[in-house]
DRENDO-1510 file (C-alpha; in Angstrom, 1 decimal, always signed):
<recs>
REC; n; res; u; v; w
REC; 1; MET; +5.9; -67.1; +9.8 .
REC; 2; PRO; +2.7; -65.7; +8.4 .
REC; 3; ILE; +1.9; -63.8; +11.8 .
REC; 4; LEU; +5.5; -61.9; +11.4 .
REC; 5; HIS; +4.6; -61.3; +7.8 .
REC; 6; SER; +1.4; -59.6; +8.7 .
REC; 7; ARG; +2.9; -57.6; +11.4 .
REC; 8; SER; +6.0; -56.8; +8.9 .
REC; 9; ARG; +3.2; -55.4; +6.3 .
REC; 10; LYS; +1.2; -53.6; +8.7 .
REC; 11; PHE; +4.0; -51.2; +10.2 .
REC; 12; LYS; +5.2; -50.2; +6.5 .
REC; 13; LEU; +2.5; -47.3; +6.7 .
REC; 14; PRO; +3.8; -45.2; +9.4 .
REC; 15; TYR; +7.3; -45.7; +7.8 .
REC; 16; PHE; +5.7; -44.3; +4.7 .
REC; 17; ILE; +3.9; -41.8; +6.0 .
REC; 18; GLY; +6.9; -40.3; +7.9 .
REC; 19; ALA; +9.0; -40.7; +4.8 .
REC; 20; VAL; +6.4; -38.4; +2.8 .
REC; 21; LEU; +6.1; -35.9; +5.5 .
REC; 22; ILE; +9.8; -35.5; +5.4 .
REC; 23; CYS; +10.2; -35.2; +1.6 .
REC; 24; VAL; +7.3; -32.7; +1.2 .
REC; 25; GLY; +9.0; -30.6; +3.9 .
REC; 26; LEU; +12.3; -30.8; +2.1 .
REC; 27; PHE; +10.8; -30.5; -1.5 .
REC; 28; ALA; +8.4; -27.4; -0.7 .
REC; 29; ASN; +11.0; -25.1; +0.1 .
REC; 30; GLU; +11.5; -21.4; -0.6 .
REC; 31; GLY; +13.2; -21.8; -3.7 .
REC; 32; VAL; +10.8; -24.2; -5.2 .
REC; 33; MET; +7.8; -22.4; -3.9 .
REC; 34; LYS; +9.2; -19.1; -5.5 .
REC; 35; ARG; +9.8; -20.8; -9.1 .
REC; 36; LEU; +6.2; -22.2; -8.8 .
REC; 37; PHE; +4.0; -19.4; -7.6 .
REC; 38; SER; +5.9; -16.1; -7.8 .
REC; 39; SER; +5.8; -14.6; -11.2 .
REC; 40; ASP; +8.5; -12.1; -10.4 .
REC; 41; GLY; +10.8; -14.3; -8.3 .
REC; 42; PHE; +10.0; -12.1; -5.0 .
REC; 43; LEU; +8.3; -13.7; -1.9 .
REC; 44; GLU; +7.0; -11.3; +0.8 .
REC; 45; PHE; +8.8; -11.7; +4.3 .
REC; 46; GLU; +5.6; -13.1; +6.1 .
REC; 47; THR; +5.2; -15.5; +3.1 .
REC; 48; ARG; +8.9; -16.9; +3.7 .
REC; 49; ILE; +8.3; -17.1; +7.3 .
REC; 50; GLN; +5.1; -19.3; +6.5 .
REC; 51; ILE; +7.0; -21.7; +4.1 .
REC; 52; TRP; +9.8; -22.2; +6.6 .
REC; 53; PHE; +7.4; -22.6; +9.5 .
REC; 54; PHE; +5.4; -25.6; +7.7 .
REC; 55; ASP; +8.6; -27.2; +6.3 .
REC; 56; ALA; +10.1; -27.3; +10.1 .
REC; 57; VAL; +6.8; -28.6; +11.1 .
REC; 58; LEU; +6.5; -31.2; +8.1 .
REC; 59; VAL; +10.3; -32.5; +8.7 .
REC; 60; LEU; +9.7; -32.8; +12.4 .
REC; 61; SER; +6.6; -34.3; +12.1 .
REC; 62; GLY; +8.0; -37.0; +9.6 .
REC; 63; LEU; +10.7; -37.7; +11.7 .
REC; 64; PHE; +8.6; -37.8; +15.0 .
REC; 65; VAL; +6.3; -40.6; +13.2 .
REC; 66; LEU; +9.5; -42.5; +12.1 .
REC; 67; TRP; +10.9; -42.5; +15.7 .
REC; 68; TYR; +7.5; -43.4; +17.2 .
REC; 69; ALA; +6.9; -46.2; +14.5 .
REC; 70; ARG; +10.3; -47.9; +15.4 .
REC; 71; ARG; +9.8; -47.7; +19.1 .
REC; 72; THR; +5.9; -49.4; +18.8 .
REC; 73; ALA; +6.9; -51.7; +16.4 .
REC; 74; GLY; +5.8; -54.7; +18.9 .
REC; 75; GLU; +2.2; -53.3; +18.8 .
REC; 76; GLY; -0.5; -50.8; +17.3 .
REC; 77; ALA; +0.9; -47.4; +17.5 .
REC; 78; LEU; -2.5; -45.8; +18.2 .
REC; 79; ARG; -3.4; -48.6; +21.0 .
REC; 80; HIS; +0.1; -48.0; +22.4 .
REC; 81; SER; -0.6; -44.1; +22.5 .
REC; 82; ILE; -4.1; -44.4; +23.9 .
REC; 83; ARG; -3.2; -46.8; +26.8 .
REC; 84; ASN; +0.0; -45.0; +27.7 .
REC; 85; TYR; -0.4; -41.3; +26.9 .
REC; 86; PRO; -4.3; -41.0; +26.9 .
REC; 87; LYS; -4.2; -37.0; +27.5 .
REC; 88; THR; -1.4; -36.4; +24.9 .
REC; 89; THR; -3.0; -38.6; +22.3 .
REC; 90; ALA; -6.4; -36.7; +22.9 .
REC; 91; SER; -4.6; -33.3; +22.7 .
REC; 92; VAL; -2.8; -34.2; +19.3 .
REC; 93; PHE; -6.1; -35.3; +17.7 .
REC; 94; ALA; -7.7; -32.3; +18.9 .
REC; 95; PHE; -5.0; -30.3; +17.3 .
REC; 96; VAL; -5.1; -32.5; +14.0 .
REC; 97; LEU; -8.9; -32.0; +13.8 .
REC; 98; ALA; -8.7; -28.4; +14.3 .
REC; 99; ALA; -5.9; -27.8; +11.9 .
REC; 100; ILE; -8.1; -29.7; +9.4 .
REC; 101; PHE; -11.1; -27.4; +10.1 .
REC; 102; TRP; -9.1; -24.4; +10.0 .
REC; 103; PHE; -7.5; -25.5; +6.5 .
REC; 104; SER; -11.1; -26.4; +5.0 .
REC; 105; THR; -12.5; -23.2; +6.1 .
REC; 106; GLU; -9.8; -21.0; +4.4 .
REC; 107; VAL; -10.3; -23.0; +1.3 .
REC; 108; LEU; -14.0; -22.2; +1.4 .
REC; 109; PHE; -13.6; -18.5; +2.2 .
REC; 110; TYR; -11.1; -18.6; -0.6 .
REC; 111; PHE; -13.6; -19.6; -3.3 .
REC; 112; LEU; -16.1; -17.0; -1.7 .
REC; 113; ASN; -13.4; -14.3; -1.8 .
REC; 114; HIS; -12.0; -15.0; -5.5 .
REC; 115; PHE; -15.0; -16.7; -7.5 .
REC; 116; TRP; -18.0; -14.6; -6.0 .
REC; 117; THR; -20.6; -13.9; -8.8 .
REC; 118; GLY; -21.8; -10.6; -7.3 .
REC; 119; ASP; -21.0; -7.1; -8.7 .
REC; 120; ARG; -17.2; -6.6; -9.5 .
REC; 121; VAL; -14.9; -3.8; -10.1 .
REC; 122; ALA; -12.0; -4.7; -12.0 .
REC; 123; TYR; -8.7; -2.7; -12.9 .
REC; 124; GLU; -6.2; -3.5; -15.5 .
REC; 125; HIS; -2.9; -1.9; -16.0 .
REC; 126; HIS; -0.6; -2.4; -19.1 .
REC; 127; ILE; +3.0; -0.9; -20.0 .
REC; 128; GLU; +2.9; +0.3; -23.1 .
REC; 129; GLU; +6.5; +2.3; -23.0 .
REC; 130; ALA; +9.3; +2.2; -20.2 .
REC; 131; PHE; +12.7; +3.1; -21.3 .
REC; 132; SER; +14.0; +2.7; -17.7 .
REC; 133; ARG; +11.5; +0.5; -16.1 .
REC; 134; VAL; +12.4; -1.4; -13.0 .
REC; 135; ALA; +9.1; -2.3; -11.6 .
REC; 136; THR; +9.2; -4.7; -8.6 .
REC; 137; LEU; +6.2; -3.6; -7.0 .
REC; 138; GLY; +3.6; -4.0; -9.6 .
REC; 139; GLU; +3.0; -2.6; -12.9 .
REC; 140; GLY; +4.8; +0.6; -13.3 .
REC; 141; TYR; +6.4; +1.1; -9.7 .
REC; 142; GLN; +9.7; +0.5; -8.4 .
REC; 143; LYS; +11.0; +0.3; -4.8 .
REC; 144; ASP; +12.7; +3.3; -3.6 .
REC; 145; ALA; +14.7; +3.7; -0.3 .
REC; 146; LEU; +13.7; +7.3; +0.5 .
REC; 147; VAL; +9.9; +7.2; -0.1 .
REC; 148; GLY; +9.0; +3.5; -0.1 .
REC; 149; TYR; +8.2; +3.3; -3.9 .
REC; 150; LYS; +7.7; +5.9; -6.8 .
REC; 151; PRO; +6.6; +5.5; -10.4 .
REC; 152; SER; +8.9; +4.2; -13.0 .
REC; 153; PRO; +10.6; +6.9; -14.9 .
REC; 154; ASN; +9.8; +7.4; -18.9 .
REC; 155; MET; +6.7; +5.4; -18.7 .
REC; 156; ARG; +3.4; +5.4; -20.6 .
REC; 157; LYS; +1.0; +3.0; -18.8 .
REC; 158; THR; -2.8; +2.3; -19.6 .
REC; 159; SER; -5.1; +2.0; -17.0 .
REC; 160; LYS; -8.6; +0.5; -17.4 .
REC; 161; MET; -11.5; +0.2; -14.9 .
REC; 162; THR; -14.5; -1.9; -15.6 .
REC; 163; PHE; -17.8; -2.6; -13.5 .
REC; 164; ASN; -19.3; -6.0; -14.6 .
REC; 165; GLY; -17.4; -6.0; -17.8 .
REC; 166; ARG; -18.7; -2.3; -18.6 .
REC; 167; PRO; -15.9; +0.0; -19.2 .
REC; 168; ILE; -15.6; +3.1; -16.8 .
REC; 169; TYR; -12.6; +4.7; -18.0 .
REC; 170; ASN; -9.6; +3.8; -20.2 .
REC; 171; VAL; -6.7; +6.4; -19.7 .
REC; 172; THR; -3.0; +6.8; -20.2 .
REC; 173; TYR; -0.4; +7.8; -17.5 .
REC; 174; SER; +2.9; +9.3; -18.5 .
REC; 175; THR; +6.0; +9.8; -16.3 .
REC; 176; ASP; +9.0; +12.0; -17.2 .
REC; 177; GLU; +12.8; +10.8; -16.6 .
REC; 178; LEU; +12.1; +11.3; -12.8 .
REC; 179; GLY; +9.0; +9.5; -12.7 .
REC; 180; ARG; +7.0; +12.6; -12.2 .
REC; 181; ARG; +3.6; +12.6; -14.2 .
REC; 182; ILE; +3.8; +14.6; -17.2 .
REC; 183; THR; +1.5; +17.7; -17.1 .
REC; 184; PRO; +1.5; +19.0; -20.7 .
REC; 185; ILE; +0.6; +22.5; -20.9 .
REC; 186; LYS; +1.5; +25.3; -23.3 .
REC; 187; THR; +3.1; +28.2; -21.4 .
REC; 188; VAL; +3.1; +31.8; -22.7 .
REC; 189; GLY; +6.6; +32.3; -22.9 .
REC; 190; LYS; +9.0; +31.1; -19.9 .
REC; 191; PRO; +7.5; +30.6; -16.7 .
REC; 192; ASP; +8.9; +32.6; -14.1 .
REC; 193; LYS; +7.2; +30.6; -11.0 .
REC; 194; PHE; +6.8; +26.9; -10.2 .
REC; 195; ILE; +3.9; +25.2; -8.4 .
REC; 196; LEU; +4.9; +21.8; -6.6 .
REC; 197; PHE; +1.9; +19.6; -6.3 .
REC; 198; PHE; +2.4; +17.0; -3.4 .
REC; 199; GLY; -0.2; +14.2; -2.5 .
REC; 200; CYS; -1.8; +10.9; -3.3 .
REC; 201; SER; -3.7; +9.6; -6.5 .
REC; 202; TYR; -5.9; +12.9; -6.0 .
REC; 203; THR; -2.9; +14.7; -7.3 .
REC; 204; PHE; -1.3; +12.2; -9.5 .
REC; 205; GLY; -4.9; +11.9; -11.0 .
REC; 206; ASP; -6.0; +8.4; -11.2 .
REC; 207; GLY; -8.4; +7.7; -13.8 .
REC; 208; VAL; -8.0; +10.9; -15.9 .
REC; 209; GLU; -5.8; +11.5; -18.7 .
REC; 210; ASP; -2.4; +13.7; -18.3 .
REC; 211; ASP; -4.5; +16.8; -19.5 .
REC; 212; GLU; -7.0; +16.2; -17.0 .
REC; 213; THR; -5.3; +16.5; -13.8 .
REC; 214; LEU; -5.4; +19.1; -11.0 .
REC; 215; PRO; -1.8; +20.5; -12.0 .
REC; 216; PHE; -2.9; +20.5; -15.8 .
REC; 217; PHE; -6.0; +22.6; -15.0 .
REC; 218; VAL; -3.8; +25.1; -12.7 .
REC; 219; GLY; -1.2; +25.4; -15.5 .
REC; 220; GLN; -3.9; +26.2; -18.0 .
REC; 221; LEU; -5.1; +29.1; -15.8 .
REC; 222; ALA; -1.9; +30.3; -14.8 .
REC; 223; SER; +0.5; +30.0; -17.7 .
REC; 224; ARG; +3.1; +31.8; -16.3 .
REC; 225; SER; +3.7; +29.3; -13.5 .
REC; 226; ARG; +4.8; +25.8; -14.2 .
REC; 227; PRO; +3.4; +22.8; -12.6 .
REC; 228; TYR; +5.4; +19.8; -11.3 .
REC; 229; ASN; +3.1; +16.8; -10.5 .
REC; 230; TYR; +4.9; +14.8; -7.6 .
REC; 231; GLY; +2.0; +13.0; -6.8 .
REC; 232; VAL; +1.9; +9.2; -6.4 .
REC; 233; SER; -1.0; +7.1; -5.7 .
REC; 234; GLY; -1.0; +5.7; -2.2 .
REC; 235; PHE; +1.3; +8.5; -0.7 .
REC; 236; GLY; +1.1; +10.5; +2.4 .
REC; 237; PRO; +2.5; +13.7; +4.0 .
REC; 238; GLN; +5.5; +11.6; +4.8 .
REC; 239; GLN; +6.6; +10.9; +1.4 .
REC; 240; MET; +6.7; +14.8; +0.9 .
REC; 241; VAL; +8.7; +15.7; +4.2 .
REC; 242; ALA; +11.3; +13.1; +3.0 .
REC; 243; LYS; +11.8; +14.3; -0.3 .
REC; 244; LEU; +12.0; +18.2; +0.8 .
REC; 245; GLN; +14.6; +17.3; +3.7 .
REC; 246; GLN; +16.7; +15.4; +1.2 .
REC; 247; GLY; +17.2; +18.7; -0.8 .
REC; 248; ASN; +17.6; +17.3; -4.2 .
REC; 249; ILE; +14.4; +18.8; -5.5 .
REC; 250; LYS; +15.9; +22.0; -5.8 .
REC; 251; ALA; +18.1; +20.8; -8.8 .
REC; 252; GLU; +14.7; +19.1; -10.3 .
REC; 253; ILE; +12.9; +22.5; -10.6 .
REC; 254; ASP; +13.9; +25.1; -13.4 .
REC; 255; GLU; +12.2; +28.1; -11.7 .
REC; 256; PRO; +13.8; +29.8; -8.8 .
REC; 257; GLU; +10.6; +30.4; -6.9 .
REC; 258; GLY; +7.2; +29.6; -6.5 .
REC; 259; PHE; +4.7; +27.6; -4.5 .
REC; 260; LEU; +4.1; +24.2; -3.0 .
REC; 261; VAL; +0.5; +22.8; -2.7 .
REC; 262; TYR; -0.4; +19.7; -1.0 .
REC; 263; THR; -3.8; +18.1; -1.5 .
REC; 264; PHE; -4.9; +16.4; +1.8 .
REC; 265; ILE; -7.8; +13.9; +2.3 .
REC; 266; ASP; -8.6; +12.3; +5.6 .
REC; 267; ASP; -7.1; +8.9; +4.6 .
REC; 268; HIS; -3.4; +10.7; +4.9 .
REC; 269; VAL; -3.7; +10.5; +8.7 .
REC; 270; HIS; -3.9; +6.5; +8.5 .
REC; 271; ARG; -1.0; +6.6; +6.3 .
REC; 272; VAL; +1.0; +8.8; +8.6 .
REC; 273; ILE; +0.5; +6.3; +11.4 .
REC; 274; GLY; +0.3; +3.3; +9.3 .
REC; 275; SER; -2.9; +1.8; +10.0 .
REC; 276; GLN; -3.8; -1.7; +9.2 .
REC; 277; HIS; -5.5; -1.3; +6.0 .
REC; 278; ILE; -2.2; +0.7; +4.8 .
REC; 279; VAL; +0.3; -1.5; +6.0 .
REC; 280; GLN; -1.2; -4.8; +5.1 .
REC; 281; THR; -1.7; -3.7; +1.2 .
REC; 282; TRP; +0.7; -0.9; -0.4 .
REC; 283; GLY; +2.3; +0.9; +2.5 .
REC; 284; ARG; +4.6; -1.5; +4.3 .
REC; 285; TYR; +7.6; +0.4; +2.9 .
REC; 286; MET; +6.4; +3.7; +3.3 .
REC; 287; PRO; +8.4; +6.3; +5.8 .
REC; 288; TYR; +7.8; +5.8; +9.2 .
REC; 289; TYR; +7.7; +9.0; +11.4 .
REC; 290; GLY; +7.3; +9.7; +15.2 .
REC; 291; LEU; +8.2; +12.4; +17.7 .
REC; 292; ASP; +11.0; +11.9; +20.1 .
REC; 293; SER; +10.9; +12.8; +23.9 .
REC; 294; GLY; +11.5; +16.3; +23.0 .
REC; 295; GLY; +8.5; +16.7; +20.4 .
REC; 296; ASN; +11.0; +16.6; +17.5 .
REC; 297; LEU; +9.9; +14.7; +14.4 .
REC; 298; GLU; +12.4; +11.5; +13.6 .
REC; 299; ARG; +12.1; +9.1; +10.9 .
REC; 300; ARG; +12.2; +5.5; +12.0 .
REC; 301; GLY; +12.9; +3.8; +8.8 .
REC; 302; ASP; +9.7; +2.2; +7.2 .
REC; 303; PHE; +6.6; +0.5; +8.7 .
REC; 304; GLU; +8.2; -3.0; +7.9 .
REC; 305; GLY; +11.7; -2.3; +9.7 .
REC; 306; GLY; +10.3; +0.3; +12.5 .
REC; 307; ARG; +7.3; -1.8; +13.5 .
REC; 308; PRO; +8.2; -5.4; +12.5 .
REC; 309; VAL; +5.6; -7.0; +14.7 .
REC; 310; SER; +2.4; -5.2; +14.0 .
REC; 311; THR; +3.3; -5.0; +10.5 .
REC; 312; LEU; +3.8; -9.0; +10.2 .
REC; 313; LEU; +0.4; -9.3; +12.0 .
REC; 314; PHE; -1.2; -7.1; +9.6 .
REC; 315; SER; +0.2; -9.1; +6.7 .
REC; 316; LEU; -0.6; -12.5; +8.2 .
REC; 317; LEU; -4.0; -11.2; +8.7 .
REC; 318; ARG; -4.3; -10.0; +5.1 .
REC; 319; LYS; -3.3; -13.6; +3.9 .
REC; 320; SER; -5.9; -15.3; +5.8 .
REC; 321; GLU; -9.3; -15.5; +3.5 .
REC; 322; ILE; -11.4; -15.9; +6.8 .
REC; 323; ALA; -10.1; -12.6; +7.9 .
REC; 324; GLN; -10.7; -11.0; +4.4 .
REC; 325; TYR; -14.2; -12.0; +4.1 .
REC; 326; PHE; -15.2; -10.9; +7.6 .
REC; 327; ARG; -12.8; -7.8; +7.3 .
REC; 328; VAL; -10.9; -8.7; +10.6 .
REC; 329; GLY; -8.9; -6.2; +11.7 .
REC; 330; VAL; -6.8; -5.0; +15.0 .
REC; 331; PRO; -9.0; -2.0; +16.4 .
REC; 332; GLN; -7.0; +1.5; +16.1 .
REC; 333; ARG; -8.8; +4.8; +16.8 .
REC; 334; ILE; -7.3; +8.0; +15.4 .
REC; 335; ASN; -6.7; +10.2; +18.3 .
REC; 336; ASP; -5.3; +14.0; +18.8 .
REC; 337; ASP; -1.7; +12.9; +18.9 .
REC; 338; ASP; -2.3; +11.6; +15.3 .
REC; 339; PHE; -3.6; +14.6; +13.7 .
REC; 340; ALA; -0.6; +16.7; +15.8 .
REC; 341; LEU; +1.8; +14.1; +14.2 .
REC; 342; THR; +0.6; +15.0; +10.9 .
REC; 343; ALA; +0.5; +18.8; +11.3 .
REC; 344; LYS; +4.1; +18.3; +12.5 .
REC; 345; ILE; +5.2; +16.7; +9.1 .
REC; 346; PHE; +3.4; +19.7; +7.4 .
REC; 347; LEU; +5.3; +21.9; +9.3 .
REC; 348; GLU; +8.8; +20.3; +8.9 .
REC; 349; SER; +8.0; +20.2; +5.1 .
REC; 350; ARG; +7.3; +24.1; +5.3 .
REC; 351; ASN; +10.5; +24.4; +7.1 .
REC; 352; ALA; +12.6; +22.4; +4.3 .
REC; 353; PHE; +11.0; +24.1; +1.5 .
REC; 354; SER; +11.5; +27.5; +3.0 .
REC; 355; ARG; +15.3; +26.6; +3.6 .
REC; 356; LEU; +15.4; +25.3; -0.2 .
REC; 357; PHE; +13.6; +28.1; -1.9 .
REC; 358; LYS; +13.8; +31.0; +0.7 .
REC; 359; ARG; +10.0; +31.5; +0.6 .
REC; 360; GLU; +7.1; +30.3; +2.7 .
REC; 361; ASN; +4.6; +29.7; -0.1 .
REC; 362; PHE; +3.4; +26.5; +1.3 .
REC; 363; PHE; -0.2; +25.4; +1.5 .
REC; 364; VAL; -2.4; +22.5; +2.4 .
REC; 365; LEU; -5.3; +22.0; +0.2 .
REC; 366; ILE; -7.9; +20.3; +2.0 .
REC; 367; TYR; -10.1; +18.7; -0.5 .
REC; 368; PRO; -13.9; +18.9; -0.5 .
REC; 369; GLY; -15.6; +16.5; +1.9 .
REC; 370; SER; -13.1; +16.2; +4.6 .
REC; 371; VAL; -14.6; +15.0; +7.9 .
REC; 372; TRP; -11.2; +15.4; +10.0 .
REC; 373; ARG; -10.5; +19.0; +8.8 .
REC; 374; LYS; -12.1; +20.3; +12.0 .
REC; 375; LYS; -9.5; +18.1; +14.1 .
REC; 376; LEU; -6.8; +19.0; +11.8 .
REC; 377; ILE; -6.9; +22.7; +11.3 .
REC; 378; PRO; -6.1; +23.6; +15.1 .
REC; 379; HIS; -3.1; +22.1; +14.9 .
REC; 380; LEU; -2.2; +23.5; +11.6 .
REC; 381; GLU; -3.1; +27.1; +12.9 .
REC; 382; LYS; -1.1; +26.2; +15.9 .
REC; 383; ALA; +2.1; +25.4; +13.8 .
REC; 384; GLY; +1.7; +28.3; +11.7 .
REC; 385; VAL; +1.0; +26.3; +8.4 .
REC; 386; GLN; -1.3; +27.9; +5.8 .
REC; 387; TYR; -4.1; +26.0; +4.4 .
REC; 388; PHE; -7.2; +26.3; +1.9 .
REC; 389; ASP; -10.2; +24.7; +3.4 .
REC; 390; TYR; -12.3; +24.0; +0.5 .
REC; 391; PHE; -14.7; +21.7; +2.3 .
REC; 392; ASN; -17.8; +23.8; +1.0 .
REC; 393; LEU; -16.5; +24.1; -2.5 .
REC; 394; PHE; -18.6; +21.3; -3.8 .
REC; 395; ASP; -20.3; +18.1; -2.5 .
REC; 396; PRO; -17.8; +15.3; -3.6 .
REC; 397; ASN; -20.5; +12.9; -3.7 .
REC; 398; GLN; -22.3; +14.4; -6.5 .
REC; 399; THR; -22.1; +12.0; -9.6 .
REC; 400; ASP; -20.3; +14.0; -12.1 .
REC; 401; LEU; -17.5; +15.1; -9.7 .
REC; 402; HIS; -16.3; +11.7; -9.2 .
REC; 403; ILE; -15.6; +8.7; -11.1 .
REC; 404; GLU; -18.5; +6.2; -11.2 .
REC; 405; ARG; -17.9; +3.1; -8.5 .
REC; 406; ASP; -14.8; +5.3; -7.6 .
REC; 407; ARG; -14.1; +7.8; -5.5 .
REC; 408; HIS; -11.4; +9.7; -7.2 .
REC; 409; PRO; -12.4; +13.1; -8.8 .
REC; 410; THR; -13.4; +13.7; -12.3 .
REC; 411; PRO; -11.7; +16.4; -14.8 .
REC; 412; LYS; -14.8; +18.5; -13.9 .
REC; 413; ALA; -14.1; +18.6; -10.1 .
REC; 414; TYR; -10.3; +19.0; -10.7 .
REC; 415; ARG; -11.1; +22.2; -12.8 .
REC; 416; ILE; -13.2; +23.7; -10.1 .
REC; 417; VAL; -10.6; +23.2; -7.5 .
REC; 418; ALA; -8.0; +24.6; -9.8 .
REC; 419; GLU; -10.1; +27.7; -10.4 .
REC; 420; ARG; -10.5; +28.2; -6.8 .
REC; 421; LEU; -6.9; +27.4; -6.1 .
REC; 422; THR; -5.4; +29.8; -8.7 .
REC; 423; LEU; -7.8; +32.7; -7.5 .
REC; 424; ASP; -6.5; +32.1; -3.7 .
REC; 425; LEU; -2.9; +32.0; -5.0 .
REC; 426; ARG; -3.6; +35.1; -7.1 .
REC; 427; ILE; -2.0; +33.4; -9.9 .
REC; 428; GLN; -5.1; +33.3; -12.2 .
REC; 429; GLU; -4.9; +35.1; -15.6 .
REC; 430; ALA; -7.7; +37.1; -16.9 .
REC; 431; ARG; -9.6; +35.0; -19.4 .
REC; 432; LYS; -9.7; +36.3; -23.1 .
REC; 433; GLU; -13.2; +36.5; -24.5 .
</recs>
């Protein structure tokens, strides 16, 4: 009797382990994880896949442990496995040890990534006022089927940047009822022309006030033309072509004719093709364009839907602390086809603009410092797209022409570009002495 009693107690442990695995797998489901760890109640697709995978592994492992414990109730489970299934047992132990090593390494690099005591640049955003705020992609942004995401309308957002606790900038971004950044210019009479500005944060004006952006300074120098700021941080040329081809923009502009200026920086080619650093951070919902067999531009949804495998791979790499620390990525070289696709997007944008406004006053402004302009310009010229090459206008590395610890332009840089642009467009007005 004592021997039987000892064995019954001995074999309670496998049953307990199996039950715990099943309970954890059932409890740690998507709904519970969302409530515990998601502040906005939203989990990304790859996060949900990871939860489902680990839940399934835990439940199946628990069921297997219970089944195996019941089958080997007459002797030690480990001895039974080693004697009858030596190779399988060795493989399982190797897998478990590898999993433990991987998990421990991820934890180590998590602390290295998140608690490193070196120099740190910090950004802080706060919504002061948003009458129609529907922000689901971060403070001040909302998802949009046409362009991926856009700023919330009627919003005032303070944006602060610090370096090791020292303030770098503290500015306010204001948007109108359509989510465009407000350009607070004073016009002389009623403007008779418009200037549409498209682009990314270099157009929107990250790190500067509403009255320090490129559209603002252009409006100051050409008061008979009204600037509209359609720039959004992180955007590329594909958002412009989507917006223009939709056609609704004409109803958003008061003046009958004018200009369109797109501010180009080299990273926009990466945004067109959906490179890893774009898709795995903010760009998974951005429009995805390609060329069909006839060389025509076609939209293929967004990067998540149009390229699900690579997008999932990029997102999983982003979630790995090891990959983040060593900056592990999928090799991706920019080739001539990528510049051709970018130029094709500019061409179709110009064609859409011309159809809407019966003018071809469409220009690509190549911002100073562009390394890839020599590869892009031949494609622009072949397509007949007008451009301004401002590579030699100034050195963007000059300390007073970019924000400290940040590559975005300062108000001084924007004003230099505005002076040159208004001269090239022949809309600069004579200054009063």
